[in-house]
N, CA, C and O atoms as a GROMACS GRO file, in nm:
protein
  456
    1MET      N    1   8.583   8.398   6.467
    1MET     CA    2   8.449   8.344   6.481
    1MET      C    3   8.417   8.247   6.368
    1MET      O    4   8.342   8.151   6.387
    2GLN      N    5   8.474   8.272   6.250
    2GLN     CA    6   8.443   8.185   6.136
    2GLN      C    7   8.485   8.041   6.162
    2GLN      O    8   8.416   7.948   6.120
    3ALA      N    9   8.596   8.021   6.229
    3ALA     CA   10   8.640   7.884   6.260
    3ALA      C   11   8.537   7.814   6.348
    3ALA      O   12   8.509   7.696   6.328
    4LEU      N   13   8.481   7.885   6.444
    4LEU     CA   14   8.377   7.827   6.529
    4LEU      C   15   8.252   7.795   6.448
    4LEU      O   16   8.192   7.688   6.464
    5LEU      N   17   8.213   7.886   6.360
    5LEU     CA   18   8.095   7.862   6.277
    5LEU      C   19   8.115   7.742   6.187
    5LEU      O   20   8.021   7.667   6.160
    6ASN      N   21   8.236   7.722   6.140
    6ASN     CA   22   8.265   7.605   6.057
    6ASN      C   23   8.246   7.476   6.137
    6ASN      O   24   8.201   7.375   6.082
    7LYS      N   25   8.281   7.478   6.266
    7LYS     CA   26   8.263   7.361   6.352
    7LYS      C   27   8.117   7.347   6.396
    7LYS      O   28   8.067   7.236   6.413
    8GLY      N   29   8.050   7.461   6.413
    8GLY     CA   30   7.911   7.459   6.456
    8GLY      C   31   7.892   7.448   6.606
    8GLY      O   32   7.779   7.443   6.656
    9ILE      N   33   8.004   7.443   6.679
    9ILE     CA   34   7.996   7.430   6.824
    9ILE      C   35   8.091   7.529   6.891
    9ILE      O   36   8.186   7.578   6.831
   10ILE      N   37   8.060   7.556   7.017
   10ILE     CA   38   8.145   7.641   7.097
   10ILE      C   39   8.152   7.579   7.236
   10ILE      O   40   8.049   7.539   7.291
   11ASN      N   41   8.271   7.570   7.293
   11ASN     CA   42   8.280   7.515   7.428
   11ASN      C   43   8.269   7.630   7.530
   11ASN      O   44   8.262   7.747   7.493
   12SER      N   45   8.267   7.593   7.656
   12SER     CA   46   8.243   7.693   7.760
   12SER      C   47   8.354   7.798   7.768
   12SER      O   48   8.325   7.916   7.788
   13GLN      N   49   8.479   7.757   7.753
   13GLN     CA   50   8.588   7.855   7.758
   13GLN      C   51   8.578   7.952   7.640
   13GLN      O   52   8.596   8.072   7.657
   14GLU      N   53   8.549   7.900   7.522
   14GLU     CA   54   8.535   7.986   7.404
   14GLU      C   55   8.418   8.083   7.422
   14GLU      O   56   8.428   8.200   7.384
   15LEU      N   57   8.308   8.036   7.479
   15LEU     CA   58   8.194   8.124   7.502
   15LEU      C   59   8.229   8.231   7.603
   15LEU      O   60   8.196   8.348   7.584
   16TYR      N   61   8.296   8.193   7.710
   16TYR     CA   62   8.340   8.290   7.811
   16TYR      C   63   8.424   8.399   7.744
   16TYR      O   64   8.403   8.518   7.768
   17ASP      N   65   8.521   8.358   7.661
   17ASP     CA   66   8.607   8.454   7.593
   17ASP      C   67   8.527   8.543   7.498
   17ASP      O   68   8.551   8.663   7.491
   18MET      N   69   8.432   8.484   7.427
   18MET     CA   70   8.351   8.564   7.333
   18MET      C   71   8.260   8.662   7.406
   18MET      O   72   8.237   8.772   7.356
   19LEU      N   73   8.209   8.625   7.521
   19LEU     CA   74   8.128   8.719   7.600
   19LEU      C   75   8.212   8.838   7.642
   19LEU      O   76   8.164   8.952   7.640
   20ASP      N   77   8.338   8.815   7.680
   20ASP     CA   78   8.428   8.925   7.711
   20ASP      C   79   8.452   9.012   7.587
   20ASP      O   80   8.450   9.135   7.596
   21GLU      N   81   8.476   8.947   7.473
   21GLU     CA   82   8.498   9.022   7.349
   21GLU      C   83   8.374   9.101   7.309
   21GLU      O   84   8.386   9.212   7.256
   22ARG      N   85   8.256   9.046   7.333
   22ARG     CA   86   8.133   9.120   7.302
   22ARG      C   87   8.122   9.242   7.392
   22ARG      O   88   8.083   9.350   7.346
   23ASP      N   89   8.155   9.226   7.520
   23ASP     CA   90   8.153   9.341   7.612
   23ASP      C   91   8.248   9.451   7.567
   23ASP      O   92   8.222   9.569   7.591
   24GLU      N   93   8.358   9.413   7.502
   24GLU     CA   94   8.457   9.509   7.452
   24GLU      C   95   8.422   9.562   7.313
   24GLU      O   96   8.493   9.647   7.260
   25GLY      N   97   8.312   9.514   7.255
   25GLY     CA   98   8.269   9.559   7.123
   25GLY      C   99   8.344   9.496   7.008
   25GLY      O  100   8.338   9.546   6.895
   26LYS      N  101   8.415   9.386   7.033
   26LYS     CA  102   8.495   9.322   6.928
   26LYS      C  103   8.415   9.222   6.845
   26LYS      O  104   8.448   9.199   6.729
   27VAL      N  105   8.312   9.161   6.902
   27VAL     CA  106   8.228   9.066   6.830
   27VAL      C  107   8.082   9.094   6.865
   27VAL      O  108   8.051   9.159   6.965
   28ASP      N  109   7.995   9.045   6.781
   28ASP     CA  110   7.852   9.063   6.806
   28ASP      C  111   7.783   8.930   6.782
   28ASP      O  112   7.807   8.863   6.682
   29PHE      N  113   7.698   8.892   6.874
   29PHE     CA  114   7.619   8.770   6.861
   29PHE      C  115   7.502   8.778   6.958
   29PHE      O  116   7.499   8.864   7.046
   30VAL      N  117   7.408   8.686   6.942
   30VAL     CA  118   7.292   8.676   7.031
   30VAL      C  119   7.304   8.543   7.104
   30VAL      O  120   7.321   8.438   7.041
   31LEU      N  121   7.295   8.546   7.236
   31LEU     CA  122   7.302   8.426   7.318
   31LEU      C  123   7.161   8.393   7.366
   31LEU      O  124   7.099   8.470   7.438
   32ILE      N  125   7.112   8.275   7.325
   32ILE     CA  126   6.976   8.233   7.358
   32ILE      C  127   6.980   8.107   7.444
   32ILE      O  128   7.038   8.006   7.405
   33ASP      N  129   6.917   8.116   7.560
   33ASP     CA  130   6.904   8.003   7.651
   33ASP      C  131   6.772   7.933   7.619
   33ASP      O  132   6.666   7.996   7.623
   34VAL      N  133   6.778   7.804   7.586
   34VAL     CA  134   6.656   7.731   7.547
   34VAL      C  135   6.603   7.641   7.658
   34VAL      O  136   6.522   7.552   7.632
   35ARG      N  137   6.649   7.663   7.781
   35ARG     CA  138   6.596   7.586   7.893
   35ARG      C  139   6.461   7.642   7.934
   35ARG      O  140   6.417   7.746   7.886
   36GLU      N  141   6.396   7.572   8.023
   36GLU     CA  142   6.266   7.616   8.073
   36GLU      C  143   6.284   7.734   8.169
   36GLU      O  144   6.391   7.752   8.228
   37ASN      N  145   6.178   7.813   8.186
   37ASN     CA  146   6.185   7.931   8.272
   37ASN      C  147   6.231   7.897   8.413
   37ASN      O  148   6.309   7.972   8.471
   38THR      N  149   6.184   7.786   8.470
   38THR     CA  150   6.224   7.750   8.606
   38THR      C  151   6.374   7.722   8.614
   38THR      O  152   6.439   7.760   8.712
   39GLU      N  153   6.428   7.657   8.513
   39GLU     CA  154   6.572   7.631   8.510
   39GLU      C  155   6.650   7.762   8.499
   39GLU      O  156   6.749   7.785   8.569
   40TYR      N  157   6.604   7.848   8.409
   40TYR     CA  158   6.669   7.977   8.388
   40TYR      C  159   6.668   8.059   8.516
   40TYR      O  160   6.768   8.121   8.552
   41ASN      N  161   6.554   8.061   8.586
   41ASN     CA  162   6.541   8.140   8.707
   41ASN      C  163   6.630   8.089   8.820
   41ASN      O  164   6.669   8.166   8.907
   42MET      N  165   6.662   7.959   8.819
   42MET     CA  166   6.752   7.904   8.922
   42MET      C  167   6.895   7.952   8.899
   42MET      O  168   6.964   7.987   8.995
   43ALA      N  169   6.940   7.955   8.774
   43ALA     CA  170   7.075   8.000   8.740
   43ALA      C  171   7.087   8.010   8.588
   43ALA      O  172   7.034   7.927   8.515
   44HIS      N  173   7.157   8.112   8.543
   44HIS     CA  174   7.181   8.127   8.399
   44HIS      C  175   7.314   8.201   8.376
   44HIS      O  176   7.367   8.268   8.465
   45LEU      N  177   7.364   8.185   8.256
   45LEU     CA  178   7.489   8.249   8.220
   45LEU      C  179   7.471   8.400   8.218
   45LEU      O  180   7.370   8.450   8.167
   46LYS      N  181   7.566   8.472   8.271
   46LYS     CA  182   7.563   8.617   8.261
   46LYS      C  183   7.589   8.652   8.114
   46LYS      O  184   7.690   8.611   8.056
   47GLY      N  185   7.499   8.727   8.056
   47GLY     CA  186   7.514   8.765   7.917
   47GLY      C  187   7.409   8.706   7.825
   47GLY      O  188   7.410   8.733   7.705
   48VAL      N  189   7.317   8.626   7.880
   48VAL     CA  190   7.209   8.570   7.798
   48VAL      C  191   7.121   8.685   7.749
   48VAL      O  192   7.083   8.773   7.826
   49ASP      N  193   7.091   8.685   7.619
   49ASP     CA  194   7.008   8.789   7.561
   49ASP      C  195   6.859   8.755   7.560
   49ASP      O  196   6.774   8.842   7.572
   50MET      N  197   6.830   8.625   7.546
   50MET     CA  198   6.690   8.582   7.538
   50MET      C  199   6.676   8.446   7.604
   50MET      O  200   6.767   8.363   7.600
   51ILE      N  201   6.559   8.426   7.664
   51ILE     CA  202   6.523   8.291   7.706
   51ILE      C  203   6.408   8.249   7.617
   51ILE      O  204   6.305   8.316   7.609
   52LYS      N  205   6.427   8.136   7.551
   52LYS     CA  206   6.327   8.083   7.458
   52LYS      C  207   6.317   7.933   7.485
   52LYS      O  208   6.389   7.854   7.424
   53PRO      N  209   6.229   7.893   7.577
   53PRO     CA  210   6.220   7.751   7.614
   53PRO      C  211   6.194   7.661   7.494
   53PRO      O  212   6.109   7.689   7.410
   54SER      N  213   6.269   7.552   7.489
   54SER     CA  214   6.252   7.459   7.377
   54SER      C  215   6.114   7.396   7.376
   54SER      O  216   6.066   7.354   7.271
   55SER      N  217   6.048   7.389   7.493
   55SER     CA  218   5.913   7.332   7.498
   55SER      C  219   5.811   7.418   7.424
   55SER      O  220   5.704   7.369   7.387
   56THR      N  221   5.842   7.546   7.403
   56THR     CA  222   5.752   7.635   7.330
   56THR      C  223   5.811   7.676   7.195
   56THR      O  224   5.775   7.780   7.140
   57PHE      N  225   5.901   7.595   7.144
   57PHE     CA  226   5.973   7.625   7.020
   57PHE      C  227   5.882   7.667   6.906
   57PHE      O  228   5.911   7.763   6.835
   58THR      N  229   5.772   7.595   6.888
   58THR     CA  230   5.684   7.627   6.774
   58THR      C  231   5.623   7.766   6.786
   58THR      O  232   5.584   7.825   6.684
   59ALA      N  233   5.613   7.819   6.906
   59ALA     CA  234   5.555   7.952   6.926
   59ALA      C  235   5.653   8.065   6.896
   59ALA      O  236   5.611   8.177   6.867
   60TRP      N  237   5.783   8.038   6.902
   60TRP     CA  238   5.879   8.146   6.886
   60TRP      C  239   5.981   8.130   6.774
   60TRP      O  240   6.048   8.227   6.738
   61HIS      N  241   5.996   8.012   6.718
   61HIS     CA  242   6.109   7.990   6.627
   61HIS      C  243   6.105   8.075   6.501
   61HIS      O  244   6.209   8.124   6.457
   62GLU      N  245   5.988   8.095   6.441
   62GLU     CA  246   5.983   8.173   6.317
   62GLU      C  247   6.022   8.318   6.340
   62GLU      O  248   6.096   8.376   6.260
   63GLU      N  249   5.974   8.376   6.449
   63GLU     CA  250   6.007   8.515   6.479
   63GLU      C  251   6.156   8.531   6.507
   63GLU      O  252   6.220   8.622   6.455
   64VAL      N  253   6.212   8.443   6.588
   64VAL     CA  254   6.355   8.452   6.620
   64VAL      C  255   6.440   8.424   6.496
   64VAL      O  256   6.541   8.489   6.475
   65LEU      N  257   6.399   8.328   6.417
   65LEU     CA  258   6.470   8.298   6.292
   65LEU      C  259   6.476   8.423   6.204
   65LEU      O  260   6.582   8.457   6.151
   66ALA      N  261   6.363   8.492   6.188
   66ALA     CA  262   6.358   8.613   6.106
   66ALA      C  263   6.438   8.727   6.168
   66ALA      O  264   6.511   8.798   6.098
   67ASP      N  265   6.426   8.744   6.299
   67ASP     CA  266   6.492   8.856   6.367
   67ASP      C  267   6.644   8.840   6.374
   67ASP      O  268   6.715   8.940   6.388
   68THR      N  269   6.694   8.718   6.364
   68THR     CA  270   6.838   8.695   6.379
   68THR      C  271   6.905   8.648   6.250
   68THR      O  272   7.020   8.605   6.253
   69LYS      N  273   6.835   8.656   6.137
   69LYS     CA  274   6.889   8.599   6.013
   69LYS      C  275   7.024   8.658   5.973
   69LYS      O  276   7.102   8.592   5.904
   70ASP      N  277   7.053   8.781   6.014
   70ASP     CA  278   7.180   8.844   5.979
   70ASP      C  279   7.276   8.851   6.097
   70ASP      O  280   7.372   8.928   6.095
   71LYS      N  281   7.250   8.770   6.199
   71LYS     CA  282   7.332   8.773   6.320
   71LYS      C  283   7.384   8.633   6.351
   71LYS      O  284   7.328   8.533   6.307
   72THR      N  285   7.492   8.628   6.425
   72THR     CA  286   7.539   8.501   6.479
   72THR      C  287   7.459   8.473   6.605
   72THR      O  288   7.442   8.560   6.690
   73VAL      N  289   7.411   8.349   6.617
   73VAL     CA  290   7.332   8.308   6.732
   73VAL      C  291   7.400   8.190   6.799
   73VAL      O  292   7.441   8.094   6.734
   74ILE      N  293   7.412   8.199   6.931
   74ILE     CA  294   7.464   8.088   7.011
   74ILE      C  295   7.351   8.039   7.099
   74ILE      O  296   7.290   8.116   7.173
   75PHE      N  297   7.322   7.909   7.090
   75PHE     CA  298   7.219   7.847   7.172
   75PHE      C  299   7.287   7.774   7.288
   75PHE      O  300   7.389   7.708   7.270
   76THR      N  301   7.228   7.787   7.407
   76THR     CA  302   7.280   7.718   7.525
   76THR      C  303   7.164   7.656   7.602
   76THR      O  304   7.049   7.698   7.589
   77CYS      N  305   7.196   7.555   7.681
   77CYS     CA  306   7.097   7.490   7.768
   77CYS      C  307   7.173   7.430   7.886
   77CYS      O  308   7.276   7.484   7.927
   78HIS      N  309   7.124   7.322   7.940
   78HIS     CA  310   7.192   7.262   8.056
   78HIS      C  311   7.318   7.186   8.016
   78HIS      O  312   7.423   7.204   8.078
   79THR      N  313   7.310   7.102   7.913
   79THR     CA  314   7.427   7.022   7.873
   79THR      C  315   7.465   7.036   7.725
   79THR      O  316   7.571   6.989   7.684
   80GLY      N  317   7.381   7.100   7.647
   80GLY     CA  318   7.408   7.114   7.503
   80GLY      C  319   7.318   7.029   7.417
   80GLY      O  320   7.325   7.039   7.294
   81SER      N  321   7.235   6.947   7.477
   81SER     CA  322   7.147   6.859   7.400
   81SER      C  323   7.031   6.935   7.336
   81SER      O  324   7.013   6.931   7.215
   82ARG      N  325   6.953   7.003   7.417
   82ARG     CA  326   6.838   7.079   7.364
   82ARG      C  327   6.884   7.191   7.272
   82ARG      O  328   6.824   7.214   7.167
   83SER      N  329   6.990   7.260   7.310
   83SER     CA  330   7.040   7.368   7.226
   83SER      C  331   7.091   7.314   7.093
   83SER      O  332   7.081   7.381   6.991
   84GLY      N  333   7.147   7.193   7.094
   84GLY     CA  334   7.190   7.130   6.969
   84GLY      C  335   7.074   7.098   6.878
   84GLY      O  336   7.085   7.114   6.756
   85GLU      N  337   6.964   7.054   6.934
   85GLU     CA  338   6.844   7.025   6.853
   85GLU      C  339   6.789   7.153   6.791
   85GLU      O  340   6.751   7.155   6.674
   86VAL      N  341   6.783   7.261   6.870
   86VAL     CA  342   6.735   7.389   6.818
   86VAL      C  343   6.827   7.439   6.708
   86VAL      O  344   6.781   7.487   6.604
   87GLN      N  345   6.957   7.427   6.729
   87GLN     CA  346   7.053   7.471   6.628
   87GLN      C  347   7.034   7.395   6.497
   87GLN      O  348   7.038   7.455   6.390
   88LYS      N  349   7.013   7.264   6.505
   88LYS     CA  350   6.992   7.183   6.384
   88LYS      C  351   6.872   7.233   6.304
   88LYS      O  352   6.879   7.242   6.182
   89ILE      N  353   6.765   7.266   6.372
   89ILE     CA  354   6.646   7.315   6.304
   89ILE      C  355   6.672   7.450   6.240
   89ILE      O  356   6.630   7.475   6.127
   90PHE      N  357   6.741   7.539   6.311
   90PHE     CA  358   6.774   7.669   6.253
   90PHE      C  359   6.860   7.652   6.128
   90PHE      O  360   6.838   7.719   6.027
   91LYS      N  361   6.958   7.563   6.135
   91LYS     CA  362   7.044   7.539   6.018
   91LYS      C  363   6.963   7.483   5.900
   91LYS      O  364   6.982   7.524   5.786
   92LYS      N  365   6.871   7.391   5.930
   92LYS     CA  366   6.787   7.335   5.823
   92LYS      C  367   6.702   7.443   5.757
   92LYS      O  368   6.663   7.430   5.641
   93ASN      N  369   6.673   7.549   5.832
   93ASN     CA  370   6.592   7.659   5.781
   93ASN      C  371   6.676   7.773   5.726
   93ASN      O  372   6.627   7.884   5.707
   94GLY      N  373   6.805   7.746   5.702
   94GLY     CA  374   6.892   7.842   5.634
   94GLY      C  375   6.972   7.935   5.722
   94GLY      O  376   7.046   8.019   5.670
   95HIS      N  377   6.959   7.924   5.854
   95HIS     CA  378   7.037   8.011   5.943
   95HIS      C  379   7.167   7.939   5.976
   95HIS      O  380   7.173   7.859   6.070
   96LEU      N  381   7.270   7.967   5.899
   96LEU     CA  382   7.396   7.894   5.912
   96LEU      C  383   7.490   7.953   6.016
   96LEU      O  384   7.585   7.888   6.057
   97ALA      N  385   7.465   8.076   6.059
   97ALA     CA  386   7.551   8.142   6.158
   97ALA      C  387   7.502   8.110   6.299
   97ALA      O  388   7.469   8.200   6.376
   98THR      N  389   7.499   7.980   6.331
   98THR     CA  390   7.454   7.937   6.463
   98THR      C  391   7.559   7.847   6.526
   98THR      O  392   7.631   7.774   6.458
   99LEU      N  393   7.566   7.854   6.657
   99LEU     CA  394   7.657   7.771   6.733
   99LEU      C  395   7.582   7.705   6.848
   99LEU      O  396   7.491   7.764   6.906
  100ASN      N  397   7.620   7.582   6.878
  100ASN     CA  398   7.568   7.512   6.994
  100ASN      C  399   7.673   7.514   7.103
  100ASN      O  400   7.788   7.475   7.081
  101HIS      N  401   7.633   7.560   7.222
  101HIS     CA  402   7.723   7.562   7.337
  101HIS      C  403   7.728   7.422   7.396
  101HIS      O  404   7.640   7.384   7.474
  102VAL      N  405   7.830   7.345   7.360
  102VAL     CA  406   7.844   7.208   7.410
  102VAL      C  407   7.882   7.212   7.558
  102VAL      O  408   7.967   7.290   7.600
  103GLY      N  409   7.818   7.127   7.634
  103GLY     CA  410   7.842   7.124   7.778
  103GLY      C  411   7.747   7.213   7.855
  103GLY      O  412   7.723   7.190   7.974
  104GLY      N  413   7.691   7.314   7.788
  104GLY     CA  414   7.593   7.401   7.850
  104GLY      C  415   7.637   7.461   7.982
  104GLY      O  416   7.756   7.467   8.013
  105ILE      N  417   7.539   7.504   8.059
  105ILE     CA  418   7.567   7.566   8.188
  105ILE      C  419   7.636   7.469   8.284
  105ILE      O  420   7.706   7.512   8.375
  106ALA      N  421   7.615   7.339   8.264
  106ALA     CA  422   7.678   7.239   8.350
  106ALA      C  423   7.830   7.244   8.343
  106ALA      O  424   7.897   7.208   8.439
  107SER      N  425   7.885   7.288   8.229
  107SER     CA  426   8.030   7.292   8.213
  107SER      C  427   8.086   7.433   8.221
  107SER      O  428   8.208   7.452   8.216
  108TYR      N  429   8.000   7.531   8.235
  108TYR     CA  430   8.043   7.672   8.230
  108TYR      C  431   8.104   7.716   8.362
  108TYR      O  432   8.047   7.692   8.468
  109ARG      N  433   8.220   7.780   8.356
  109ARG     CA  434   8.287   7.825   8.478
  109ARG      C  435   8.294   7.977   8.486
  109ARG      O  436   8.360   8.033   8.573
  110GLY      N  437   8.224   8.044   8.395
  110GLY     CA  438   8.219   8.190   8.398
  110GLY      C  439   8.110   8.239   8.491
  110GLY      O  440   8.053   8.161   8.566
  111PRO      N  441   8.080   8.369   8.486
  111PRO     CA  442   7.978   8.427   8.574
  111PRO      C  443   7.839   8.368   8.552
  111PRO      O  444   7.790   8.357   8.439
  112ILE      N  445   7.779   8.330   8.663
  112ILE     CA  446   7.643   8.276   8.663
  112ILE      C  447   7.556   8.371   8.745
  112ILE      O  448   7.596   8.416   8.852
  113GLU      N  449   7.438   8.402   8.693
  113GLU     CA  450   7.342   8.486   8.766
  113GLU      C  451   7.234   8.399   8.824
  113GLU      O  452   7.194   8.300   8.764
  114ARG      N  453   7.186   8.436   8.940
  114ARG     CA  454   7.079   8.362   9.009
  114ARG      C  455   6.964   8.453   9.040
  114ARG      O  456   6.865   8.409   9.098
   0.00000   0.00000   0.00000
């Protein structure tokens, strides 16, 4: 996981593998979808822990930042753009154990829930 944290990004295959490893108890992280509720309700990655729409970022970022300060957090969205912006802000606020899921759900070939 440290190699991924050094890069700051995770691709869809790596995320798929890490979700399997989390299910097996080998790794621990929080997966946060930053898309809007309507997008999430249409389809989302199996294994998402929280939905925190980027449009309401100011309402939730401080609480999530505090609650996850000792955890690895992976942000995902549709293509990786919004999740990348959220990740940048978290890093600027001292949360260095964050990853941006590049490609987002658009590139993900693992289980999708509807």
